[in-house]
Each structure stands twice: as structure tokens, then as C-alpha cells.
C-alpha positions as a Markdown table, in Angstrom:
| # | Residue | x | y | z |
|---|---|---|---|---|
| 1 | Unk | 50.4 | 131.5 | 144.0 |
| 2 | Unk | 50.9 | 127.9 | 142.7 |
| 3 | Unk | 47.2 | 127.6 | 141.7 |
| 4 | Unk | 45.9 | 126.2 | 138.4 |
| 5 | Unk | 44.6 | 128.6 | 135.9 |
| 6 | Unk | 41.0 | 127.8 | 136.7 |
| 7 | Unk | 41.5 | 128.1 | 140.5 |
| 8 | Unk | 43.4 | 131.4 | 140.1 |
| 9 | Unk | 40.7 | 132.8 | 137.9 |
| 10 | Unk | 38.0 | 131.8 | 140.5 |
| 11 | Unk | 40.1 | 133.3 | 143.2 |
| 12 | Unk | 40.2 | 136.7 | 141.5 |
| 13 | Unk | 36.5 | 136.6 | 140.6 |
| 14 | Unk | 35.6 | 135.8 | 144.3 |
| 15 | Unk | 38.0 | 138.4 | 145.6 |
| 16 | Unk | 35.9 | 141.3 | 144.3 |
| 17 | Unk | 33.2 | 140.4 | 146.9 |
| 18 | Unk | 35.6 | 140.9 | 149.9 |
| 19 | Unk | 37.0 | 144.0 | 151.5 |
| 20 | Unk | 39.8 | 143.9 | 154.0 |
| 21 | Unk | 39.6 | 146.9 | 156.4 |
| 22 | Unk | 42.2 | 146.3 | 159.1 |
| 23 | Unk | 41.6 | 144.3 | 161.3 |
| 24 | Unk | 38.3 | 143.0 | 159.8 |
| 25 | Unk | 37.2 | 141.2 | 156.6 |
| 26 | Unk | 33.9 | 142.1 | 155.1 |
| 27 | Unk | 31.9 | 140.2 | 152.4 |
| 28 | Unk | 29.5 | 142.0 | 150.0 |
| 29 | Unk | 26.2 | 140.2 | 150.2 |
| 30 | Unk | 23.5 | 139.9 | 147.6 |
| 31 | Unk | 21.4 | 142.8 | 148.9 |
| 32 | Unk | 24.3 | 145.2 | 148.6 |
| 33 | Unk | 25.5 | 145.4 | 152.2 |
| 34 | Unk | 28.6 | 144.2 | 153.8 |
| 35 | Unk | 28.7 | 141.5 | 156.5 |
| 36 | Unk | 31.6 | 141.4 | 158.9 |
| 37 | Unk | 33.5 | 138.1 | 159.1 |
| 38 | Unk | 34.3 | 136.9 | 162.5 |
| 39 | Unk | 37.5 | 135.7 | 164.1 |
| 40 | Unk | 37.6 | 132.1 | 165.1 |
| 41 | Unk | 37.6 | 133.1 | 168.8 |
| 42 | Unk | 34.2 | 134.9 | 168.4 |
| 43 | Unk | 32.4 | 132.1 | 166.6 |
| 44 | Unk | 31.5 | 130.1 | 169.7 |
| 45 | Unk | 30.1 | 133.2 | 171.4 |
| 46 | Unk | 27.8 | 133.8 | 168.4 |
| 47 | Unk | 26.7 | 130.1 | 168.4 |
| 48 | Unk | 25.8 | 130.3 | 172.1 |
| 49 | Unk | 23.8 | 133.5 | 171.4 |
| 50 | Unk | 22.0 | 132.3 | 168.3 |
| 51 | Unk | 21.4 | 128.7 | 169.3 |
| 52 | Unk | 21.3 | 128.2 | 173.1 |
| 53 | Unk | 20.1 | 131.5 | 174.6 |
| 54 | Unk | 16.6 | 131.8 | 175.9 |
| 55 | Unk | 15.8 | 134.3 | 173.2 |
| 56 | Unk | 16.7 | 131.9 | 170.4 |
| 57 | Unk | 15.6 | 128.5 | 171.5 |
| 58 | Unk | 17.2 | 125.3 | 170.1 |
| 59 | Unk | 16.8 | 125.7 | 166.4 |
| 60 | Unk | 17.6 | 123.4 | 163.6 |
| 61 | Unk | 20.6 | 123.8 | 161.4 |
| 62 | Unk | 19.0 | 126.1 | 158.8 |
| 63 | Unk | 17.3 | 128.3 | 161.4 |
| 64 | Unk | 20.6 | 128.6 | 163.3 |
| 65 | Unk | 22.4 | 129.7 | 160.2 |
| 66 | Unk | 19.6 | 132.2 | 159.4 |
| 67 | Unk | 19.7 | 133.6 | 162.9 |
| 68 | Unk | 23.5 | 134.1 | 162.6 |
| 69 | Unk | 23.1 | 135.8 | 159.2 |
| 70 | Unk | 20.2 | 138.0 | 160.5 |
| 71 | Unk | 22.4 | 139.1 | 163.4 |
| 72 | Unk | 24.9 | 140.4 | 160.8 |
| 73 | Unk | 27.6 | 137.8 | 161.2 |
| 74 | Unk | 29.3 | 135.6 | 158.6 |
| 75 | Unk | 32.5 | 133.7 | 158.1 |
| 76 | Unk | 33.9 | 131.5 | 155.3 |
| 77 | Unk | 33.0 | 128.1 | 156.9 |
| 78 | Unk | 29.7 | 129.1 | 158.5 |
| 79 | Unk | 27.6 | 126.2 | 157.0 |
| 80 | Unk | 30.2 | 123.5 | 157.9 |
| 81 | Unk | 30.8 | 124.9 | 161.4 |
| 82 | Unk | 27.1 | 125.3 | 162.1 |
| 83 | Unk | 26.4 | 121.8 | 161.0 |
| 84 | Unk | 29.1 | 120.5 | 163.4 |
| 85 | Unk | 27.8 | 122.7 | 166.2 |
| 86 | Unk | 24.2 | 121.7 | 165.9 |
| 87 | Unk | 24.9 | 118.0 | 165.5 |
| 88 | Unk | 26.9 | 117.9 | 168.7 |
| 89 | Unk | 24.0 | 119.6 | 170.6 |
| 90 | Unk | 21.2 | 117.3 | 169.5 |
């Protein structure tokens, strides 16, 4: 893979929390259930639902992230992407 020993070791430790079931990636969460990771195309749809819909209101960064997680969605760069999304809306 071309990774250092430490990065390779971390990769294999982290890999046990993910399951690839074609065509989706799932992550094992702390409460023992799997969350489905989203494709990049679907991320904006989830943001609109969890941040800008009448149901959700215009929440802060942490509340937006929690809404997304409560809706059962996750992706690898959720925190970074949500910060960028919320900052451009305020």
C-alpha cells in the first residue's frame, strides 16, 4: 500500500468497523448498529433535509450533525462537510 507501519496498522484497526455490502459502505457505531455511508451525490439532499427544511429549522453545526446522525446517515467527512455547509448558510 505504500503506508508507514503505523498508518498501515491504524488502517487495519479501523477497517474492522466497516462493512462493504455492494454498493454501500456501512460503519459499526458505538451502540452496535450499522450506519449507511452516503454517496457524495446524496450528501446535499441530506443537508437540505436536516438543515433547511421546515421540520428541522436552521440549526447550529452540532445540532445539524446530530440531526444527520439521528436520521441514520453518516460519511467519512461528515464533520468537515457539515462545518463548511453551515458556515456558508449563516
